[in-house]
Structure formats: C-alpha cells, structure tokens
C-alpha positions in Angstrom: -27.3 104.9 59.1 -27.2 101.3 57.6 -29.7 98.9 59.1 -28.1 95.9 60.8 -28.2 92.8 58.6 -30.2 90.2 60.3 -30.0 87.5 57.6 -26.6 86.2 56.3 -25.4 87.0 52.8 -25.0 84.1 50.7 -21.6 84.0 49.2 -20.8 81.7 46.1 -16.8 81.5 46.6 -13.7 79.7 45.9 -10.5 81.1 47.4 -8.8 82.9 44.7 -7.7 86.6 44.4 -11.3 87.4 43.0 -13.0 85.6 45.8 -10.9 87.1 48.4 -12.0 90.6 47.7 -15.6 89.5 48.8 -14.6 87.6 52.0 -12.4 90.4 53.0 -14.9 93.1 52.4 -17.5 91.1 54.3 -15.2 90.7 57.2 -14.2 94.4 57.0 -17.9 95.4 57.1 -18.9 93.0 60.0 -21.5 91.4 57.8 -23.0 88.0 58.5 -22.6 85.6 55.6 -22.6 81.9 54.8 -20.2 80.3 52.1 -21.3 78.2 49.3 -18.1 76.5 47.8 -18.2 76.7 44.0 -15.2 74.2 43.0 -14.1 75.8 39.8 -11.8 72.9 39.0 -14.9 70.6 38.8 -17.0 72.8 36.7 -19.5 73.9 39.6 -19.6 77.1 38.1 -21.6 75.8 35.1 -24.3 74.5 37.1 -27.7 76.0 36.2 -28.4 77.3 39.7 -25.2 79.0 39.9 -25.5 80.4 36.2 -28.9 82.0 37.4 -26.9 84.4 39.5 -23.7 84.6 37.7 -24.5 84.2 33.8 -20.7 84.7 33.2 -20.0 81.3 35.0 -17.5 83.1 37.3 -17.3 83.3 40.9 -17.8 85.2 43.2 -21.3 86.1 43.5 -23.7 87.0 46.1 -27.4 87.0 47.1 -28.4 89.5 49.8 -31.7 88.6 51.1 -32.0 92.2 52.6 -31.4 94.1 49.4 -32.8 97.3 48.3 -36.3 98.1 49.8 -35.9 94.7 51.6 -36.1 92.4 48.6 -33.5 90.1 47.8 -30.7 90.8 45.1 -28.1 88.7 43.4 -24.9 90.3 42.1 -22.1 89.0 40.0 -18.6 90.4 39.1 -16.4 91.3 42.2 -16.2 95.0 41.5 -19.9 95.5 41.3 -20.2 93.4 44.7 -17.6 95.7 46.4 -19.4 98.7 45.4 -22.8 97.4 46.4 -21.6 96.3 49.9 -19.7 99.7 50.1 -23.1 101.7 49.5 -25.1 99.3 51.5 -23.0 99.7 54.7 -21.4 103.1 54.1 -18.0 101.8 54.7 -14.8 101.6 52.6 -16.6 103.7 49.8 -17.1 107.3 50.0 -20.5 109.0 49.8 -19.3 112.2 48.2 -18.9 112.3 44.4 -15.1 113.2 44.6 -14.2 110.7 47.0 -16.2 107.9 45.2 -14.6 108.8 41.8 -11.1 108.6 43.3 -12.0 105.0 44.5 -13.8 104.0 41.2 -10.8 104.7 39.1 -8.5 102.7 41.1 -11.1 99.9 41.4 -11.7 99.8 37.8 -7.9 99.9 37.0 -7.7 96.7 38.9 -10.5 95.0 37.1 -9.4 96.1 33.8 -5.7 95.9 34.2 -4.1 94.3 37.4 -6.3 91.3 37.8 -6.4 90.3 34.0 -2.6 91.0 33.2 -1.7 89.2 36.5 -4.0 86.3 35.9 -2.5 85.9 32.2 1.0 86.0 34.1 0.1 83.1 36.3 -1.4 81.2 33.4 1.8 81.6 31.1 4.4 81.3 33.6 2.8 78.4 35.6 -0.2 76.7 34.0 0.2 76.6 30.2 1.2 73.2 28.9 3.5 74.8 26.3 5.9 77.6 27.7 5.7 80.4 25.4 8.6 83.0 26.0 6.8 85.8 24.2 3.6 85.4 26.2 5.4 85.0 29.5 7.4 88.2 28.7 4.5 90.0 27.5 2.5 89.7 30.9 5.3 89.5 33.2 6.4 92.8 31.8 3.0 94.2 31.9 2.6 93.3 35.6 5.8 95.1 36.4 4.6 98.1 34.7 1.2 98.0 36.9 3.2 97.5 39.9 5.2 100.6 39.0 2.1 102.6 38.6 1.0 101.5 42.2 4.3 102.3 43.7 4.5 105.6 42.3 0.8 106.2 43.5 1.7 104.8 47.0 4.8 107.3 47.3 2.4 110.1 48.2 -0.6 108.2 49.4 -0.9 105.8 52.4 -3.6 103.8 50.4 -4.6 103.8 46.6 -7.4 106.2 47.0 -6.1 108.1 49.9 -8.1 106.2 52.8 -8.4 102.6 52.9 -11.2 101.6 50.4 -12.6 98.9 48.2 -9.9 99.7 45.8 -7.1 98.3 48.2 -9.5 95.3 49.0 -9.6 94.5 45.1 -6.0 94.7 44.6 -4.5 92.9 47.8 -5.3 89.5 46.7 -3.5 89.7 43.3 -0.6 91.8 44.9 0.0 89.2 47.5 1.0 86.7 44.8 3.8 89.1 43.5 6.3 86.0 43.2 4.0 83.9 41.1 3.9 87.0 38.6 7.8 87.1 38.4 8.1 90.1 40.3 10.9 91.5 42.5 9.1 93.4 45.5 12.3 95.1 46.5 11.9 97.3 43.2 8.6 98.6 44.5 9.3 100.0 48.2 6.0 101.9 48.4 4.1 99.1 47.0 5.8 96.8 49.5 4.8 99.3 52.5 1.3 99.1 51.3 1.0 95.5 50.9 2.4 94.7 54.4 0.0 97.2 56.0 -3.1 95.9 54.2 -2.2 92.2 55.0 -1.9 93.2 58.6 -5.3 94.1 58.9 -7.2 91.5 60.9 -10.3 91.5 58.7 -7.8 90.9 55.8 -6.3 88.1 57.5 -9.7 86.5 58.4 -10.9 87.1 54.8 -7.8 85.2 53.4 -8.4 82.4 55.6 -12.0 81.4 54.6 -11.8 77.9 53.0 -8.0 78.4 52.7 -7.7 74.6 52.7 -9.4 74.4 49.4 -6.6 75.9 47.5 -4.6 72.7 48.1 -7.4 70.6 46.5 -6.9 72.2 42.9 -3.4 72.1 41.4 -3.8 73.4 37.9 -0.1 72.9 37.3 -1.0 69.0 37.1 -4.6 68.5 37.0 -5.5 68.1 33.4 -9.1 67.7 34.0 -9.3 71.1 35.9 -7.3 72.6 33.2 -9.8 71.5 30.7 -12.7 72.9 32.6 -11.0 76.2 33.4 -8.9 76.8 30.3 -11.6 75.4 27.6 -14.9 76.5 26.7 -18.4 75.3 27.6 -21.1 75.1 25.0 -24.2 76.7 25.8 
C-alpha cells in the first residue's frame, strides 16, 4: 500500500492539454501539490532553473520531494509523469503486466499521435500567420482518422484500456478541444459518450480548473511576441 504523501509535489504547469494531464492525475490520486506557473508565452520555459528539470524546455514537469527511497526526483514529459504517479500511488495504472501493456499502448498512442496531430491542427487552423490549405487539410484529416480509431475502440470498451486509467487522462484534454480541430463530434458517438463521462468526473473538473484564468492571458492568434517564443527556436 502506498505511503501517504506528506510533502506536496511541485508542479511546473500552464493550463494546456499537456498540463491538464498532470493536474487531473494529481486530483484523481488525491495527492497534495503546489503549482509553479510557467508562462510559455513569455518564455519562462527557457529559464535555467526550469531547464534543470525539463531539458526539452516544455512543461509540465514535477519535482516529487518524496521520490523513490525517499529521495527527491524530478520528471519531465507528461506521459512519463503519469506512469510515475500511477506506479507511486497504485492508481489508474494496473500492476499486472497485461493490464499495464493495455494502458501503455493507448498512452503511447496519445503521446505519439493524438497530441502531436491535434497540436498541428490547432497551429495551422488557428495560429499560423499564413493559411496553408494543404497543412490544414493534412492535420484536420489525421485528427479525424484518430478520432475514428478512438470511436471504434470505445464501441466495445467503456474506457480506452477497459477501466478508467492514465490513458483516458492523457487523451481528454486534447479530445475536449475537438471543435478547434475542425471535427464534428456527431460522427463519433462512442467517442462522444466517453468524453462526456470523463469530463463529468469531479477530479477532472478540478484538474481542468487549475489556473484556468491564465488561458485568457495568452492569445496566440494575435500575440506576435508569444508566437515568436512558441513557434521559433531558442539558441542554446
């Protein structure tokens, strides 16, 4: 049985689909945590103290003061954080190998497919200064295909890996933005049923509400300085 967490986990965060994965998981697990805002529009992800725990200059990242053997540990990459918290708490991540593989394949599917493709759809549909029809069609169509994959899976499964898990937590933040991705949710009834069920969970609601007001501070469609920070490159 997992030991109670006595010191809060430090979460470096901004309210985006990847950030939401971790606030939702922390809320679902009932773990204490403190939030350190990383304003990605102002380039705070490039600060040396943040790069020390997230060398890819992306949030989220965590520092758990009560890591393995009681020693602190820092972790970057949202999927790795979800797996770590699942192992730490024994929640939403099976202990048996078959169950864990079932979750992992859908978690990796999100990390390699749904997240990047939906992110590119957002970029070319909403943020790109030049509207490129090929790029818009390419990523909108790929998200459509991926939603079809989820819809087929969810026809015979309540959640992606059977029981509610970190796979669902990883996907919901992207899936709830289906309109921005140019999708018609009516085409995917099993996906829609799943999305409604996950969004109705109290911990999911709490996780999505963390620092929600900060989303209004960053308008990538019009903020040219933020566009330069997020869509350019930083010399090292």
